[in-house]
N, C-alpha and C positions, 0 to 999 in steps of 0.2 A: 444169510445176509440178503437183504432186499436189493433188487436192481432198480427200484423206483424211489423217487423222492416222496415227500409227504403229500404232494398234490397229485400223485399218480403218474408222473412222467418218467420215462426211462432215463436213468442217469447218463448212460453212454450217448444218448441223442441230445440231451439237454446241456451237456457240458460245453459244447461250442457256443450255445446261446449265452450261458453264464459268462464265458470269456468275453464275448462281444458286449454284454452288459457292463462288465468291469471296465472295458475300454471306454464305453459311453459315459460311465460315471466319472472317470478321470477327465474326459473331454468336457463334460458339463461343468465340473468343478473349476477347471482352468478358465473356461469361457465366462462363468459367473464372476470370477475375480476380475477378468478383463472388463466386463460390463461395469462393475463397480468403479473401476478406475476411470473409464470413459465418463461415467456419471459425475464423479467428483471433479474431474479436470477439464470438462468441456468449457470453452470460452468462445466469445464472438456472437455474431448476430443470430445464430441458431441455438444459442444457449438454452432458452426456455423450453423449446419444443424437444430438443434432444436430451436435456437433463431429465425431463419427465419420461421420455421414451425409454431411455436406458434404465431408469428405475423400474418401469413396468416390466422390461425384459428380465432384469436380474431377479425381481420378485417371482416372475414366472419360472425362471430357471431354478430358483430355490425349491420350488414345488417339484419340478422335474427331477432334480437331484434326489429328493426324498423318494419319489416314485421308483426310480431306477434302483436305488439302494434297497428298498423294500422288496422289489421284484427279485433281486439277487438272494435275499433271505428266504423269500417264499420258495425259490427253487432249490434251497438247501445249502447255500453257501454264506460266507461272511463277507460283506463289502469292505473294501479298504476305506480308511478314514484318515489318511495321512497325505499331506501335500507332497512329501518327498516321493511317495508312490505315484500320485497323480501326475506329477511333472515328468516322471520317467515313462509313464504309460500313455500319456495323452498325445494325440496327434495335433491338438490345438496348442499353439505356442503362446506363452505368456507375453503380454505387451504392457508397457507402463509408460506413464508420462505423456500420454497423447491428449492434447487439448484442441487440436484442429478437427473440426467437425467432419470434414471429408475423409480424413484418415480413419477416424473412428467408425463412421458409417460403412466405409469400404471394408474395414476389418470385420465388422459384424456381418456384413453380407457374405464375405468369403467364408467366414466360420460357419454360418448357417448352411451354405452350400455343402461344405465339408460334412457337417453333421447330418444333413439330408442323405448324403451317400451312405453314411454309417447306419442310419435308421433303415434304409432300404436293404442293406446287407443283413441287419438284425432281423428284419421282417422275413426275409428269405430263409434264414436259419431256423427261425421260430416256426414257420410253416412246415418245414421239413421235419421238425421234432414234435409236431402236434401241440405246441405250446401256444394255445389260443390267447392266454393272458398277455404274453409278450407280443404276440401279433397285434393285439389291440393297442398296447402301449406304443409300438412302433407306428401303427397306422395313424393314431391321433397326432403323434409327433410329425409325421410326414405331412399331413394336411396343414398343420400349424406352421411348419417351416416353409412350405411352398407359398403360403399366403404372405409370410414375412418377407421372403425373397422377392416376390412380386412387388410388394409395397416399397421395399428399400431400393430395388432396381429403378422403380419409377421416381423415387425421391432423388436419386443421383443423376437423373437425366437433366441435361441443361436446356 
């Protein structure tokens, strides 16, 4: 029996990476759903700009979800595709019925900060396992989230 997966990585060193990717997939799925709710329910003077921003974000996260799930498959496992699993596994809590712009933006900012920490952990595990593909996935996400955090932080300043 081989000790390597189909892309040549040692199973015993890549298993922690897969576990972190599974967590990230659950986090992304719950955040995606939260973003959809913010998009649908936003009201007030910031409606137009935030309605568009939330749509941009949830479309981006739909792609990220696919990327993470495919990475799990590439590494030799099957990703979860059940919301009951996601809700149990995710560190992101579902939120609904938010129409206030400041509550929505604050939640998005806090969630991105949380996800940034998860990506940094994933990157460290991937580096240790020699998993360059996952290092790349994490690095791109880190850069992207840092910029979003900077921009949303500036947006919330009075």
